[in-house]
C-alpha positions, 0 to 999 in steps of 0.5 A: 164480240160486242161493243166494249173493245176498250183499251186505256194505255200509258207507258207502263199500264194498260186495261182492256175489256172485251165484250162477248155473247154466247148461248148454250143449247142443252140436250133438253132443248132449253137455251141459256143465252149470256152476255159477258165481259173479259177484263185484263189489267196489264203492266209493262216491266223491263219492256215486257207486258204481263197480265197482272189482273184478270176478271171474267164474268157473264150474266144470263139474257133472253136469247132474242137480245143477242141474236143479232150479234150471234146470228143464231135463232134456232136451237141446235138439233 
Protein backbone atom coordinates (compact mmCIF):
# COMPACT_ATOMS: atom_id res chain seq x y z
CA UNK A 1 0.00 0.00 0.00
CA UNK A 2 1.14 3.50 -0.76
CA UNK A 3 -0.12 6.91 0.30
CA UNK A 4 -3.58 7.85 -0.84
CA UNK A 5 -5.72 6.01 1.69
CA UNK A 6 -8.43 8.64 1.42
CA UNK A 7 -12.02 8.37 2.59
CA UNK A 8 -14.59 11.14 2.25
CA UNK A 9 -17.81 10.27 4.04
CA UNK A 10 -21.18 11.93 4.45
CA UNK A 11 -24.37 10.33 5.76
CA UNK A 12 -25.09 8.45 2.53
CA UNK A 13 -22.08 8.81 0.23
CA UNK A 14 -18.43 7.77 0.56
CA UNK A 15 -15.45 7.65 -1.74
CA UNK A 16 -12.30 5.67 -1.00
CA UNK A 17 -8.98 5.51 -2.82
CA UNK A 18 -6.22 3.01 -2.16
CA UNK A 19 -2.78 3.22 -3.70
CA UNK A 20 -0.63 0.15 -4.35
CA UNK A 21 2.54 -0.87 -6.15
CA UNK A 22 3.67 -4.17 -7.59
CA UNK A 23 5.99 -5.85 -10.02
CA UNK A 24 5.81 -8.68 -12.49
CA UNK A 25 8.98 -10.73 -12.97
CA UNK A 26 8.69 -12.31 -16.40
CA UNK A 27 10.33 -15.63 -17.21
CA UNK A 28 12.58 -13.86 -19.73
CA UNK A 29 14.00 -11.73 -16.89
CA UNK A 30 12.20 -8.51 -17.76
CA UNK A 31 10.68 -6.68 -14.78
CA UNK A 32 7.44 -4.73 -15.16
CA UNK A 33 6.89 -2.44 -12.17
CA UNK A 34 3.65 -0.53 -11.69
CA UNK A 35 1.93 2.02 -9.46
CA UNK A 36 -1.83 1.73 -9.20
CA UNK A 37 -5.01 3.04 -7.63
CA UNK A 38 -8.36 1.54 -6.73
CA UNK A 39 -11.25 3.97 -6.30
CA UNK A 40 -14.68 3.05 -4.97
CA UNK A 41 -17.84 5.13 -4.80
CA UNK A 42 -20.24 4.01 -2.06
CA UNK A 43 -23.89 4.76 -1.31
CA UNK A 44 -25.85 3.96 1.82
CA UNK A 45 -29.47 3.05 1.14
CA UNK A 46 -31.77 1.80 3.90
CA UNK A 47 -28.80 1.36 6.24
CA UNK A 48 -26.77 -0.79 3.82
CA UNK A 49 -23.54 0.40 2.15
CA UNK A 50 -23.11 -0.73 -1.45
CA UNK A 51 -20.46 -0.03 -4.08
CA UNK A 52 -21.98 2.08 -6.84
CA UNK A 53 -18.82 2.82 -8.84
CA UNK A 54 -15.41 1.16 -9.14
CA UNK A 55 -12.33 2.34 -11.04
CA UNK A 56 -8.98 0.55 -11.03
CA UNK A 57 -5.93 1.69 -12.95
CA UNK A 58 -2.15 1.36 -13.00
CA UNK A 59 0.81 2.75 -14.90
CA UNK A 60 4.28 1.35 -15.58
CA UNK A 61 7.15 2.83 -13.54
CA UNK A 62 10.87 2.16 -13.18
CA UNK A 63 11.43 -0.63 -10.59
CA UNK A 64 13.74 1.62 -8.55
CA UNK A 65 10.92 4.11 -7.91
CA UNK A 66 8.90 1.56 -5.90
CA UNK A 67 11.58 -0.60 -4.29
CA UNK A 68 11.40 1.25 -0.95
CA UNK A 69 7.66 0.52 -0.74
CA UNK A 70 7.77 -2.97 -2.21
CA UNK A 71 11.00 -4.00 -0.47
CA UNK A 72 12.24 -6.05 -3.43
CA UNK A 73 15.22 -5.22 -5.58
CA UNK A 74 16.29 -8.51 -7.18
CA UNK A 75 14.46 -10.35 -9.98
CA UNK A 76 12.74 -13.62 -9.10
CA UNK A 77 14.68 -16.83 -9.69
